[in-house]
KEMIRO-10163 format. One record per atom (N, C-alpha, C, O, CB): residue number from 1; z, x, y; residue in three letters. Coordinates in steps of 0.05 Angstrom, whole numbers, plus 5000, padded with zeros to 4 digits. Atoms other than C-alpha are relative to their C-alpha. Glycine has a CB too. Example, Ala and Ser with C-alpha at 12.3 -4.5 7.8 and 13.67 -1.06 7.14 Angstrom:
2
- i|Z|X|Y|aa
- 1|5000|5018|4976|ALA;
- 1|5156|5246|4910|ALA;
- 1|5000|5018|5024|ALA;
- 1|5013|5039|5024|ALA;
- 1|5025|4980|5001|ALA;
- 2|4999|4984|4976|SER;
- 2|5143|5273|4979|SER;
- 2|5014|4985|5022|SER;
- 2|5018|4995|5044|SER;
- 2|4971|5009|5009|SER;
END
This chain:
158
- i|Z|X|Y|aa
- 1|5004|5022|4981|UNK;
- 1|2391|2030|4468|UNK;
- 1|5014|4975|4991|UNK;
- 1|5012|4968|4967|UNK;
- 1|4970|4994|5004|UNK;
- 2|4986|5024|5006|UNK;
- 2|2434|1968|4471|UNK;
- 2|4982|4976|5005|UNK;
- 2|4969|4975|5026|UNK;
- 2|5027|4997|5016|UNK;
- 3|5016|5024|4995|UNK;
- 3|2400|1901|4462|UNK;
- 3|5016|4980|5017|UNK;
- 3|5005|4967|5034|UNK;
- 3|4992|4987|4974|UNK;
- 4|4983|5018|4985|UNK;
- 4|2459|1862|4489|UNK;
- 4|5021|5015|5016|UNK;
- 4|5034|5033|5005|UNK;
- 4|5013|4979|4981|UNK;
- 5|4979|4989|4984|UNK;
- 5|2504|1881|4546|UNK;
- 5|5016|4977|5010|UNK;
- 5|5007|4961|5026|UNK;
- 5|4989|5018|5024|UNK;
- 6|4982|5022|4993|UNK;
- 6|2563|1835|4553|UNK;
- 6|5023|5012|5016|UNK;
- 6|5035|5032|5007|UNK;
- 6|5010|4985|4974|UNK;
- 7|4978|4990|4984|UNK;
- 7|2614|1845|4608|UNK;
- 7|5018|4977|5009|UNK;
- 7|5010|4954|5009|UNK;
- 7|4989|5015|5025|UNK;
- 8|4981|5019|4990|UNK;
- 8|2676|1810|4635|UNK;
- 8|5003|5005|5030|UNK;
- 8|5011|5026|5039|UNK;
- 8|5028|5002|4985|UNK;
- 9|4995|4999|4972|UNK;
- 9|2678|1795|4709|UNK;
- 9|4977|5009|5018|UNK;
- 9|4961|5026|5009|UNK;
- 9|5023|5016|5005|UNK;
- 10|5021|4994|4981|UNK;
- 10|2634|1800|4770|UNK;
- 10|5001|5030|5009|UNK;
- 10|4980|5042|5014|UNK;
- 10|5003|4982|5025|UNK;
- 11|4998|4972|4991|UNK;
- 11|2661|1869|4791|UNK;
- 11|4987|5019|4980|UNK;
- 11|4973|5037|4987|UNK;
- 11|5029|5008|5004|UNK;
- 12|5012|4983|5021|UNK;
- 12|2641|1900|4724|UNK;
- 12|4970|4996|5000|UNK;
- 12|4955|5015|4997|UNK;
- 12|5013|4994|4973|UNK;
- 13|5029|5006|4999|UNK;
- 13|2574|1865|4727|UNK;
- 13|4987|5015|5023|UNK;
- 13|4966|5028|5020|UNK;
- 13|4995|4969|5004|UNK;
- 14|5012|4986|4977|UNK;
- 14|2561|1892|4797|UNK;
- 14|4999|5030|4996|UNK;
- 14|4979|5043|5003|UNK;
- 14|5016|4994|5025|UNK;
- 15|5000|4971|5006|UNK;
- 15|2581|1962|4776|UNK;
- 15|4979|5008|4980|UNK;
- 15|4966|5028|4982|UNK;
- 15|5028|5009|4991|UNK;
- 16|5019|4994|5021|UNK;
- 16|2537|1960|4714|UNK;
- 16|4971|4998|5010|UNK;
- 16|4954|5012|4999|UNK;
- 16|5004|4981|4977|UNK;
- 17|5028|5002|4990|UNK;
- 17|2475|1939|4754|UNK;
- 17|4991|5026|5013|UNK;
- 17|4967|5029|5019|UNK;
- 17|4998|4977|5020|UNK;
- 18|5008|4974|4990|UNK;
- 18|2476|2010|4782|UNK;
- 18|4987|5016|4978|UNK;
- 18|4972|5035|4984|UNK;
- 18|5024|5015|5011|UNK;
- 19|5010|4985|5023|UNK;
- 19|2458|2034|4712|UNK;
- 19|4979|4985|4983|UNK;
- 19|4963|4998|4970|UNK;
- 19|5023|5008|4983|UNK;
- 20|5016|5017|5018|UNK;
- 20|2422|1976|4678|UNK;
- 20|4989|4977|5016|UNK;
- 20|5002|4967|5035|UNK;
- 20|5017|4990|4976|UNK;
- 21|5012|5024|4988|UNK;
- 21|2375|1920|4699|UNK;
- 21|5019|4976|4997|UNK;
- 21|5029|4971|4975|UNK;
- 21|4972|4994|4988|UNK;
- 22|4982|5023|5000|UNK;
- 22|2416|1858|4717|UNK;
- 22|4992|4980|4978|UNK;
- 22|5009|4966|4967|UNK;
- 22|5001|4987|5027|UNK;
- 23|5010|5019|5019|UNK;
- 23|2372|1816|4671|UNK;
- 23|5009|5006|4971|UNK;
- 23|5008|4988|4954|UNK;
- 23|4970|4998|5001|UNK;
- 24|4991|4993|5027|UNK;
- 24|2399|1854|4610|UNK;
- 24|5030|4996|4996|UNK;
- 24|5040|4999|4974|UNK;
- 24|4993|5030|4995|UNK;
- 25|4971|5003|5001|UNK;
- 25|2471|1839|4627|UNK;
- 25|5008|4971|5000|UNK;
- 25|4998|4955|5015|UNK;
- 25|5014|5015|5023|UNK;
- 26|4989|5027|5000|UNK;
- 26|2508|1776|4609|UNK;
- 26|5030|5002|5008|UNK;
- 26|5045|5016|4995|UNK;
- 26|4997|4986|4972|UNK;
- 27|4973|4998|4990|UNK;
- 27|2573|1765|4648|UNK;
- 27|5016|4976|4991|UNK;
- 27|5006|4953|4991|UNK;
- 27|5000|5002|5031|UNK;
- 28|4981|5021|5008|UNK;
- 28|2633|1725|4623|UNK;
- 28|5023|4999|5019|UNK;
- 28|5030|5020|5031|UNK;
- 28|5009|5004|4970|UNK;
- 29|4978|5003|4982|UNK;
- 29|2691|1698|4662|UNK;
- 29|5026|5011|4989|UNK;
- 29|5045|5017|5004|UNK;
- 29|5004|4971|5008|UNK;
- 30|4976|4989|5012|UNK;
- 30|2743|1722|4612|UNK;
- 30|4993|5012|4973|UNK;
- 30|4973|5004|4960|UNK;
- 30|5022|4979|4998|UNK;
- 31|5005|4985|5025|UNK;
- 31|2748|1767|4551|UNK;
- 31|4998|4982|4976|UNK;
- 31|4981|4987|4958|UNK;
- 31|5022|5020|4996|UNK;
- 32|5001|5019|5022|UNK;
- 32|2761|1709|4504|UNK;
- 32|4973|4988|4996|UNK;
- 32|4964|4983|4974|UNK;
- 32|5021|4978|5003|UNK;
- 33|5027|5011|5001|UNK;
- 33|2693|1680|4521|UNK;
- 33|4980|5021|4991|UNK;
- 33|4961|5015|4977|UNK;
- 33|4992|4988|5027|UNK;
- 34|5018|4979|5009|UNK;
- 34|2659|1747|4511|UNK;
- 34|5001|5005|4970|UNK;
- 34|4981|5007|4957|UNK;
- 34|5006|5026|5015|UNK;
- 35|4997|4993|5028|UNK;
- 35|2687|1760|4442|UNK;
- 35|4988|4979|4981|UNK;
- 35|4981|4985|4959|UNK;
- 35|5029|5004|4993|UNK;
- 36|5013|5020|5017|UNK;
- 36|2660|1694|4416|UNK;
- 36|4970|5005|4998|UNK;
- 36|4957|4993|4981|UNK;
- 36|5005|4972|5012|UNK;
- 37|5028|4993|5001|UNK;
- 37|2591|1723|4430|UNK;
- 37|4994|5026|4985|UNK;
- 37|4971|5035|4984|UNK;
- 37|4989|5001|5028|UNK;
- 38|5004|4976|5015|UNK;
- 38|2602|1786|4390|UNK;
- 38|4993|4993|4971|UNK;
- 38|5006|4976|4959|UNK;
- 38|5025|5019|5001|UNK;
- 39|5007|5003|5028|UNK;
- 39|2569|1791|4322|UNK;
- 39|5023|5011|4982|UNK;
- 39|5034|5032|4989|UNK;
- 39|4973|5014|4994|UNK;
- 40|4979|4990|5018|UNK;
- 40|2620|1798|4265|UNK;
- 40|4993|5027|4987|UNK;
- 40|5011|5041|4978|UNK;
- 40|5005|4980|4978|UNK;
- 41|5009|4974|5012|UNK;
- 41|2579|1858|4240|UNK;
- 41|4998|5022|5021|UNK;
- 41|4987|5043|5015|UNK;
- 41|4973|4996|4986|UNK;
- 42|5001|4979|4979|UNK;
- 42|2585|1896|4306|UNK;
- 42|5017|5024|4992|UNK;
- 42|5041|5021|4985|UNK;
- 42|5010|4988|5027|UNK;
- 43|4985|4976|5009|UNK;
- 43|2605|1967|4289|UNK;
- 43|5006|5020|5023|UNK;
- 43|5021|5039|5019|UNK;
- 43|4985|5014|4978|UNK;
- 44|4996|4981|4978|UNK;
- 44|2603|2001|4357|UNK;
- 44|4999|4984|5026|UNK;
- 44|4979|4970|5032|UNK;
- 44|4979|5023|5000|UNK;
- 45|4999|5014|4975|UNK;
- 45|2624|1973|4424|UNK;
- 45|5005|5020|5023|UNK;
- 45|5023|5036|5021|UNK;
- 45|5023|4978|5000|UNK;
- 46|4995|4985|4975|UNK;
- 46|2617|2007|4492|UNK;
- 46|5011|4979|5019|UNK;
- 46|4998|4959|5025|UNK;
- 46|4973|5014|5011|UNK;
- 47|4985|5020|4984|UNK;
- 47|2666|1972|4537|UNK;
- 47|5002|5008|5029|UNK;
- 47|5020|5024|5036|UNK;
- 47|5028|4996|4988|UNK;
- 48|4997|4994|4972|UNK;
- 48|2653|1976|4612|UNK;
- 48|5023|4982|5011|UNK;
- 48|5023|4958|5008|UNK;
- 48|4973|4995|5016|UNK;
- 49|4976|5015|4991|UNK;
- 49|2719|1956|4645|UNK;
- 49|5014|5014|5023|UNK;
- 49|5005|5035|5032|UNK;
- 49|5019|4996|4977|UNK;
- 50|4983|4989|4979|UNK;
- 50|2771|1968|4698|UNK;
- 50|5019|5020|4987|UNK;
- 50|5024|5020|4962|UNK;
- 50|5016|4978|5014|UNK;
- 51|4980|4981|5010|UNK;
- 51|2822|2024|4690|UNK;
- 51|5025|4985|4992|UNK;
- 51|5042|4996|4977|UNK;
- 51|5006|5021|5021|UNK;
- 52|4977|5016|5007|UNK;
- 52|2874|1968|4684|UNK;
- 52|4991|4974|4986|UNK;
- 52|4996|4952|4996|UNK;
- 52|5017|4993|5026|UNK;
- 53|5010|5023|5014|UNK;
- 53|2842|1922|4634|UNK;
- 53|5020|4989|4980|UNK;
- 53|5040|5003|4973|UNK;
- 53|4974|5007|4985|UNK;
- 54|4983|5011|5021|UNK;
- 54|2875|1875|4584|UNK;
- 54|4991|5011|4973|UNK;
- 54|4970|5024|4971|UNK;
- 54|4998|4969|5001|UNK;
- 55|5005|4989|5027|UNK;
- 55|2876|1892|4510|UNK;
- 55|4984|4981|4982|UNK;
- 55|4980|4986|4959|UNK;
- 55|5025|5008|4986|UNK;
- 56|5013|5021|5016|UNK;
- 56|2837|1830|4487|UNK;
- 56|4976|5011|4985|UNK;
- 56|4975|5008|4961|UNK;
- 56|4991|4977|5018|UNK;
- 57|5024|4990|5013|UNK;
- 57|2771|1865|4472|UNK;
- 57|5007|5024|4982|UNK;
- 57|4997|5024|4959|UNK;
- 57|4979|5008|5021|UNK;
- 58|4993|4978|5019|UNK;
- 58|2801|1930|4443|UNK;
- 58|5014|4989|4975|UNK;
- 58|5009|4999|4953|UNK;
- 58|5018|5020|5014|UNK;
- 59|4987|5012|5023|UNK;
- 59|2846|1887|4398|UNK;
- 59|4980|4987|4981|UNK;
- 59|4982|4989|4957|UNK;
- 59|5021|4980|5009|UNK;
- 60|5021|5013|5016|UNK;
- 60|2786|1847|4375|UNK;
- 60|4983|5020|4985|UNK;
- 60|4975|5016|4962|UNK;
- 60|4983|4981|5018|UNK;
- 61|5016|4979|5013|UNK;
- 61|2746|1910|4361|UNK;
- 61|5016|5012|4976|UNK;
- 61|5004|5017|4955|UNK;
- 61|4994|5023|5020|UNK;
- 62|4984|4991|5022|UNK;
- 62|2804|1934|4318|UNK;
- 62|4999|4981|4976|UNK;
- 62|4997|4989|4953|UNK;
- 62|5030|5004|5008|UNK;
- 63|5002|5021|5021|UNK;
- 63|2802|1868|4279|UNK;
- 63|4974|5002|4985|UNK;
- 63|4972|4998|4961|UNK;
- 63|5004|4972|5012|UNK;
- 64|5026|4998|5012|UNK;
- 64|2728|1878|4267|UNK;
- 64|4996|5027|4985|UNK;
- 64|4978|5030|4969|UNK;
- 64|4978|4997|5021|UNK;
- 65|5003|4973|5010|UNK;
- 65|2738|1951|4248|UNK;
- 65|4978|5015|5015|UNK;
- 65|4966|5033|5004|UNK;
- 65|4993|4999|4970|UNK;
- 66|5022|4988|4983|UNK;
- 66|2690|1970|4304|UNK;
- 66|5011|5024|5016|UNK;
- 66|5034|5024|5024|UNK;
- 66|4988|4979|5019|UNK;
- 67|4993|4978|4982|UNK;
- 67|2690|2035|4342|UNK;
- 67|4996|4990|5028|UNK;
- 67|4977|4975|5034|UNK;
- 67|4981|5026|4994|UNK;
- 68|5003|5009|4972|UNK;
- 68|2702|2023|4416|UNK;
- 68|5003|5024|5018|UNK;
- 68|5020|5041|5015|UNK;
- 68|5022|4979|5006|UNK;
- 69|4999|4979|4980|UNK;
- 69|2687|2069|4474|UNK;
- 69|5003|4986|5027|UNK;
- 69|4987|4969|5035|UNK;
- 69|4974|5018|5000|UNK;
- 70|4996|5012|4973|UNK;
- 70|2716|2049|4542|UNK;
- 70|4986|5017|5021|UNK;
- 70|4986|5041|5020|UNK;
- 70|5030|4998|5006|UNK;
- 71|5015|4988|4978|UNK;
- 71|2675|2064|4603|UNK;
- 71|5011|4987|5026|UNK;
- 71|5003|4965|5032|UNK;
- 71|4969|4996|4997|UNK;
- 72|4988|5011|4976|UNK;
- 72|2715|2054|4667|UNK;
- 72|4980|5000|5023|UNK;
- 72|4972|5021|5033|UNK;
- 72|5026|5015|5008|UNK;
- 73|5020|5002|4979|UNK;
- 73|2667|2028|4720|UNK;
- 73|5013|4996|5027|UNK;
- 73|4999|4999|5048|UNK;
- 73|4981|4977|4994|UNK;
- 74|4985|5000|4975|UNK;
- 74|2721|2019|4773|UNK;
- 74|5029|5005|4994|UNK;
- 74|5039|4999|4973|UNK;
- 74|4995|4974|5016|UNK;
- 75|4972|4994|5002|UNK;
- 75|2792|2040|4785|UNK;
- 75|5016|4980|5017|UNK;
- 75|5011|4977|5040|UNK;
- 75|5006|5029|5009|UNK;
- 76|4983|5018|4986|UNK;
- 76|2844|1989|4803|UNK;
- 76|5024|5015|5011|UNK;
- 76|5039|5028|4996|UNK;
- 76|5009|4976|4981|UNK;
- 77|4978|4987|4987|UNK;
- 77|2895|2014|4853|UNK;
- 77|5017|4978|5014|UNK;
- 77|5006|4962|5029|UNK;
- 77|4991|5021|5020|UNK;
- 78|4983|5019|4987|UNK;
- 78|2955|1973|4875|UNK;
- 78|5005|5009|5028|UNK;
- 78|5011|5032|5034|UNK;
- 78|5027|4997|4984|UNK;
- 79|4994|4994|4972|UNK;
- 79|2964|1969|4950|UNK;
- 79|5019|4978|5010|UNK;
- 79|5011|4958|5022|UNK;
- 79|4973|5000|5017|UNK;
- 80|4980|5020|4991|UNK;
- 80|3029|1932|4964|UNK;
- 80|5000|4998|5030|UNK;
- 80|4997|5018|5044|UNK;
- 80|5028|5007|4989|UNK;
- 81|4998|5005|4971|UNK;
- 81|3036|1901|5033|UNK;
- 81|5019|4977|5005|UNK;
- 81|5022|4959|4988|UNK;
- 81|4972|4994|5013|UNK;
- 82|4980|5020|4994|UNK;
- 82|3089|1858|5066|UNK;
- 82|4989|4979|5019|UNK;
- 82|4975|4986|5038|UNK;
- 82|5025|5014|5012|UNK;
- 83|5007|5022|4982|UNK;
- 83|3077|1790|5097|UNK;
- 83|5026|4986|5007|UNK;
- 83|5040|4977|4989|UNK;
- 83|4979|4980|4986|UNK;
- 84|4974|5011|4991|UNK;
- 84|3135|1762|5138|UNK;
- 84|4998|4970|5007|UNK;
- 84|5019|4957|5008|UNK;
- 84|5010|5015|5023|UNK;
- 85|5002|5028|4991|UNK;
- 85|3107|1694|5159|UNK;
- 85|4999|4981|4975|UNK;
- 85|4992|4990|4953|UNK;
- 85|4976|4996|5017|UNK;
- 86|5002|5020|5021|UNK;
- 86|3110|1630|5118|UNK;
- 86|4971|4995|4993|UNK;
- 86|4954|4995|5010|UNK;
- 86|5014|4974|5009|UNK;
- 87|5028|5005|5010|UNK;
- 87|3049|1616|5075|UNK;
- 87|5001|4976|4982|UNK;
- 87|5018|4973|4966|UNK;
- 87|4990|5026|4985|UNK;
- 88|5002|5023|5017|UNK;
- 88|3028|1551|5044|UNK;
- 88|4987|5006|4973|UNK;
- 88|4996|4998|4952|UNK;
- 88|4984|4978|5014|UNK;
- 89|5015|4994|5024|UNK;
- 89|2978|1578|4994|UNK;
- 89|4993|5030|5000|UNK;
- 89|4987|5042|5021|UNK;
- 89|4974|4983|4998|UNK;
- 90|5009|4973|5004|UNK;
- 90|2963|1647|4966|UNK;
- 90|4977|4998|4979|UNK;
- 90|4979|4983|4960|UNK;
- 90|5023|5019|4990|UNK;
- 91|5022|5000|5018|UNK;
- 91|2897|1661|4931|UNK;
- 91|5000|5027|4984|UNK;
- 91|5002|5048|4997|UNK;
- 91|4972|4997|5015|UNK;
- 92|4999|4976|5016|UNK;
- 92|2898|1710|4873|UNK;
- 92|4976|5002|4981|UNK;
- 92|4968|4982|4969|UNK;
- 92|5026|5001|4984|UNK;
- 93|5024|4996|5016|UNK;
- 93|2839|1740|4836|UNK;
- 93|5003|5018|4976|UNK;
- 93|4985|5023|4961|UNK;
- 93|4978|5011|5018|UNK;
- 94|4995|4983|5022|UNK;
- 94|2872|1786|4786|UNK;
- 94|5030|5003|4996|UNK;
- 94|5046|5000|5015|UNK;
- 94|4987|5028|5003|UNK;
- 95|4972|4994|5004|UNK;
- 95|2939|1801|4753|UNK;
- 95|5009|5024|5016|UNK;
- 95|5033|5025|5025|UNK;
- 95|5005|5005|4970|UNK;
- 96|4992|4977|4984|UNK;
- 96|2939|1868|4790|UNK;
- 96|5005|4992|5029|UNK;
- 96|5022|5004|5042|UNK;
- 96|4979|5023|4998|UNK;
- 97|4995|5010|4973|UNK;
- 97|2934|1830|4856|UNK;
- 97|5027|4987|5002|UNK;
- 97|5041|4990|5022|UNK;
- 97|4978|4980|5008|UNK;
- 98|4974|5012|5001|UNK;
- 98|2995|1790|4836|UNK;
- 98|5022|5022|5000|UNK;
- 98|5041|5020|5016|UNK;
- 98|5003|4982|4975|UNK;
- 99|4981|4978|5002|UNK;
- 99|3032|1853|4817|UNK;
- 99|5003|5015|5027|UNK;
- 99|5025|5021|5036|UNK;
- 99|4992|5020|4979|UNK;
- 100|5000|4985|4975|UNK;
- 100|3013|1888|4882|UNK;
- 100|5014|4983|5022|UNK;
- 100|5031|4994|5036|UNK;
- 100|4971|5006|5009|UNK;
- 101|4988|5017|4979|UNK;
- 101|3033|1829|4927|UNK;
- 101|5031|4998|4996|UNK;
- 101|5046|5001|5015|UNK;
- 101|4988|4972|5000|UNK;
- 102|4972|5005|5005|UNK;
- 102|3100|1816|4893|UNK;
- 102|5017|5026|4998|UNK;
- 102|5041|5025|4994|UNK;
- 102|5004|4984|4976|UNK;
- 103|4985|4975|4998|UNK;
- 103|3120|1890|4896|UNK;
- 103|5014|5001|5027|UNK;
- 103|5035|5013|5030|UNK;
- 103|4981|5025|4996|UNK;
- 104|4989|4999|4973|UNK;
- 104|3132|1880|4971|UNK;
- 104|5009|4973|5011|UNK;
- 104|5020|4972|5033|UNK;
- 104|4979|5011|5018|UNK;
- 105|4993|5027|4990|UNK;
- 105|3144|1805|4977|UNK;
- 105|5015|4984|4979|UNK;
- 105|5010|4988|4955|UNK;
- 105|4974|4985|5008|UNK;
- 106|4986|5017|5019|UNK;
- 106|3190|1755|4946|UNK;
- 106|4988|4972|5002|UNK;
- 106|4976|4964|5023|UNK;
- 106|5031|4998|5007|UNK;
- 107|5010|5027|5000|UNK;
- 107|3169|1685|4927|UNK;
- 107|5017|4983|5020|UNK;
- 107|5042|4985|5020|UNK;
- 107|5001|4987|4971|UNK;
- 108|4986|5017|4980|UNK;
- 108|3186|1636|4983|UNK;
- 108|4990|4971|5000|UNK;
- 108|4989|4958|5020|UNK;
- 108|4995|5012|5028|UNK;
- 109|5008|5028|5002|UNK;
- 109|3161|1570|4957|UNK;
- 109|4970|4995|5004|UNK;
- 109|4961|4972|5004|UNK;
- 109|5015|4984|5019|UNK;
- 110|5029|5004|4997|UNK;
- 110|3087|1583|4968|UNK;
- 110|4987|4991|4974|UNK;
- 110|4998|4996|4952|UNK;
- 110|4987|5026|5010|UNK;
- 111|5016|5007|5023|UNK;
- 111|3036|1554|4921|UNK;
- 111|4978|5020|4997|UNK;
- 111|4969|5031|5017|UNK;
- 111|4989|4970|5002|UNK;
- 112|5021|4980|5005|UNK;
- 112|2985|1599|4889|UNK;
- 112|4977|4987|4985|UNK;
- 112|4980|4970|4969|UNK;
- 112|5011|5024|4984|UNK;
- 113|5024|5007|5014|UNK;
- 113|2914|1589|4867|UNK;
- 113|4990|5025|4986|UNK;
- 113|4985|5045|4998|UNK;
- 113|4978|4987|5019|UNK;
- 114|5009|4977|5016|UNK;
- 114|2892|1634|4810|UNK;
- 114|4971|4996|4991|UNK;
- 114|4963|4973|4986|UNK;
- 114|5019|5003|4975|UNK;
- 115|5028|5001|5009|UNK;
- 115|2821|1651|4791|UNK;
- 115|4997|4992|4971|UNK;
- 115|4976|4981|4963|UNK;
- 115|4986|5027|5005|UNK;
- 116|5001|5006|5028|UNK;
- 116|2837|1642|4718|UNK;
- 116|5027|5000|4986|UNK;
- 116|5047|5006|4999|UNK;
- 116|4981|5018|4986|UNK;
- 117|4974|5002|5014|UNK;
- 117|2890|1635|4664|UNK;
- 117|5016|5026|4998|UNK;
- 117|5040|5025|4998|UNK;
- 117|4994|4990|4972|UNK;
- 118|4986|4975|5002|UNK;
- 118|2907|1709|4659|UNK;
- 118|5015|5005|5026|UNK;
- 118|5038|5014|5026|UNK;
- 118|4981|5023|4994|UNK;
- 119|4987|4997|4973|UNK;
- 119|2922|1712|4734|UNK;
- 119|5022|4980|5003|UNK;
- 119|5043|4986|5014|UNK;
- 119|4979|4998|5022|UNK;
- 120|4980|5021|4999|UNK;
- 120|2960|1647|4728|UNK;
- 120|5025|5008|4984|UNK;
- 120|5048|5003|4993|UNK;
- 120|4989|4973|4989|UNK;
- 121|4977|4991|5015|UNK;
- 121|3005|1677|4674|UNK;
- 121|5016|5021|5016|UNK;
- 121|5041|5020|5015|UNK;
- 121|4991|5012|4973|UNK;
- 122|4986|4980|4984|UNK;
- 122|3021|1736|4720|UNK;
- 122|5016|4986|5022|UNK;
- 122|5039|4995|5028|UNK;
- 122|4980|5020|5012|UNK;
- 123|4986|5015|4979|UNK;
- 123|3040|1686|4775|UNK;
- 123|5024|4985|4989|UNK;
- 123|5046|4985|5000|UNK;
- 123|4981|4981|5014|UNK;
- 124|4979|5016|5012|UNK;
- 124|3081|1642|4729|UNK;
- 124|5024|5019|4992|UNK;
- 124|5047|5010|4993|UNK;
- 124|4990|4985|4976|UNK;
- 125|4978|4980|5006|UNK;
- 125|3120|1705|4707|UNK;
- 125|5017|5006|5025|UNK;
- 125|5040|5015|5022|UNK;
- 125|4987|5025|4988|UNK;
- 126|4985|4996|4975|UNK;
- 126|3140|1711|4781|UNK;
- 126|5014|4975|5009|UNK;
- 126|5028|4974|5029|UNK;
- 126|4980|5010|5022|UNK;
- 127|4987|5025|4993|UNK;
- 127|3163|1639|4781|UNK;
- 127|4985|4984|5021|UNK;
- 127|4997|4968|5036|UNK;
- 127|5028|5004|5009|UNK;
- 128|5016|5012|4979|UNK;
- 128|3106|1616|4826|UNK;
- 128|4986|4975|4989|UNK;
- 128|4973|4976|4968|UNK;
- 128|4980|5020|5011|UNK;
- 129|5015|5024|5006|UNK;
- 129|3078|1545|4824|UNK;
- 129|4970|5008|5002|UNK;
- 129|4961|5017|5023|UNK;
- 129|5007|4976|5019|UNK;
- 130|5028|4990|5001|UNK;
- 130|3005|1558|4804|UNK;
- 130|4980|4978|4993|UNK;
- 130|4985|4961|4976|UNK;
- 130|4998|5022|4980|UNK;
- 131|5023|5017|5005|UNK;
- 131|2940|1520|4806|UNK;
- 131|4978|5018|4991|UNK;
- 131|4972|5039|5003|UNK;
- 131|4992|4983|5025|UNK;
- 132|5022|4983|5010|UNK;
- 132|2882|1548|4765|UNK;
- 132|4974|4988|5009|UNK;
- 132|4969|4965|5006|UNK;
- 132|5001|5002|4969|UNK;
- 133|5027|5008|4991|UNK;
- 133|2813|1545|4795|UNK;
- 133|4984|4990|4976|UNK;
- 133|4985|5002|4954|UNK;
- 133|4986|5023|5014|UNK;
- 134|5017|5010|5022|UNK;
- 134|2764|1504|4753|UNK;
- 134|4976|5018|4996|UNK;
- 134|4964|5018|4975|UNK;
- 134|4991|4972|5006|UNK;
- 135|5023|4981|5002|UNK;
- 135|2709|1556|4768|UNK;
- 135|5011|5028|5003|UNK;
- 135|5026|5033|5022|UNK;
- 135|4978|4993|5021|UNK;
- 136|4990|4972|4999|UNK;
- 136|2722|1630|4755|UNK;
- 136|4983|5017|5019|UNK;
- 136|4969|5035|5010|UNK;
- 136|4999|5012|4971|UNK;
- 137|5015|4985|4979|UNK;
- 137|2693|1656|4820|UNK;
- 137|5015|4997|5026|UNK;
- 137|5032|4980|5029|UNK;
- 137|4971|4990|5003|UNK;
- 138|4988|5002|4973|UNK;
- 138|2713|1669|4892|UNK;
- 138|4994|4972|5012|UNK;
- 138|5012|4959|5023|UNK;
- 138|4989|5022|5019|UNK;
- 139|5007|5027|4990|UNK;
- 139|2675|1606|4912|UNK;
- 139|5017|4978|4987|UNK;
- 139|5025|4959|5000|UNK;
- 139|4970|4995|4996|UNK;
- 140|4984|5020|5015|UNK;
- 140|2712|1567|4858|UNK;
- 140|5029|4999|5010|UNK;
- 140|5040|4977|5013|UNK;
- 140|5000|5006|4971|UNK;
- 141|4972|4999|4990|UNK;
- 141|2780|1590|4884|UNK;
- 141|5001|4986|5028|UNK;
- 141|5019|4971|5034|UNK;
- 141|5010|5029|5002|UNK;
- 142|5001|5012|4973|UNK;
- 142|2760|1570|4955|UNK;
- 142|4996|4970|4998|UNK;
- 142|5008|4954|5013|UNK;
- 142|4978|5013|5017|UNK;
- 143|5003|5029|5005|UNK;
- 143|2736|1502|4930|UNK;
- 143|5026|4987|4992|UNK;
- 143|5033|4965|5001|UNK;
- 143|4978|4995|4979|UNK;
- 144|4975|5010|5009|UNK;
- 144|2802|1492|4895|UNK;
- 144|5020|4998|5024|UNK;
- 144|5035|4978|5026|UNK;
- 144|5012|5018|4978|UNK;
- 145|4983|5001|4977|UNK;
- 145|2839|1510|4959|UNK;
- 145|4993|4976|5018|UNK;
- 145|5011|4961|5027|UNK;
- 145|4998|5026|5016|UNK;
- 146|5009|5022|4983|UNK;
- 146|2797|1460|4999|UNK;
- 146|5009|4973|4988|UNK;
- 146|5017|4955|5002|UNK;
- 146|4970|5001|5004|UNK;
- 147|4991|5024|5013|UNK;
- 147|2812|1406|4947|UNK;
- 147|5030|4995|5004|UNK;
- 147|5038|4973|5009|UNK;
- 147|4993|5001|4970|UNK;
- 148|4970|5002|4996|UNK;
- 148|2887|1420|4952|UNK;
- 148|5007|4991|5028|UNK;
- 148|5024|4975|5033|UNK;
- 148|5014|5026|4993|UNK;
- 149|4995|5007|4972|UNK;
- 149|2885|1416|5028|UNK;
- 149|4993|4971|5005|UNK;
- 149|5008|4957|5018|UNK;
- 149|4984|5019|5019|UNK;
- 150|5008|5028|4996|UNK;
- 150|2846|1351|5027|UNK;
- 150|5020|4981|4986|UNK;
- 150|5027|4960|4998|UNK;
- 150|4972|4995|4988|UNK;
- 151|4980|5016|5015|UNK;
- 151|2895|1323|4975|UNK;
- 151|5026|4998|5015|UNK;
- 151|5037|4976|5017|UNK;
- 151|5005|5012|4972|UNK;
- 152|4975|5000|4984|UNK;
- 152|2955|1343|5017|UNK;
- 152|4997|4983|5026|UNK;
- 152|5016|4969|5033|UNK;
- 152|5008|5029|5007|UNK;
- 153|5005|5016|4976|UNK;
- 153|2925|1312|5080|UNK;
- 153|5000|4971|4993|UNK;
- 153|5011|4954|5007|UNK;
- 153|4973|5008|5014|UNK;
- 154|5001|5028|5009|UNK;
- 154|2910|1248|5042|UNK;
- 154|5028|4990|4994|UNK;
- 154|5035|4968|5001|UNK;
- 154|4982|4998|4975|UNK;
- 155|4972|5008|5007|UNK;
- 155|2982|1246|5015|UNK;
- 155|5017|4996|5025|UNK;
- 155|5034|4978|5026|UNK;
- 155|5013|5021|4982|UNK;
- 156|4985|5002|4975|UNK;
- 156|3010|1257|5085|UNK;
- 156|4993|4974|5015|UNK;
- 156|5010|4963|5029|UNK;
- 156|4996|5024|5017|UNK;
- 157|5009|5024|4985|UNK;
- 157|2970|1198|5113|UNK;
- 157|5011|4975|4987|UNK;
- 157|5013|4954|5000|UNK;
- 157|4970|4999|5001|UNK;
- 158|4990|5024|5014|UNK;
- 158|2999|1150|5061|UNK;
- 158|5029|4996|5004|UNK;
- 158|5040|4977|4994|UNK;
- 158|4994|5001|4971|UNK;
END
């Protein structure tokens, strides 16, 4: 039995609640925040994650000399689609979303709002002007979009 269940992201949290009481799970917005909560004496890590996860936690487990078992709780599948109209803002929630979108579309001067720094790095690699949401959630991204729209309207009035 695990005393602590630490996960990265809302999707993993939601998937884990099918197996474990939600009150036993602590969710983090990014892997870097999770690893700061791992005990240095941790010798076994069960890692619930996406099939396309970053290497942050496995690399940290290696540094600790810990055994790590990955448990894929969802499978990420790229679904590229083409958009032909001009877009002012794109909202991105994962690096795989960035990859999927830019497989079928070229950058055309749109601005992007990223849910966090990892997604922002994927966008910046595409040469996209990126704003990072201050809150790592869907609601946070939408709040950031609303702030940008209000700011642009304010600038246009001056």
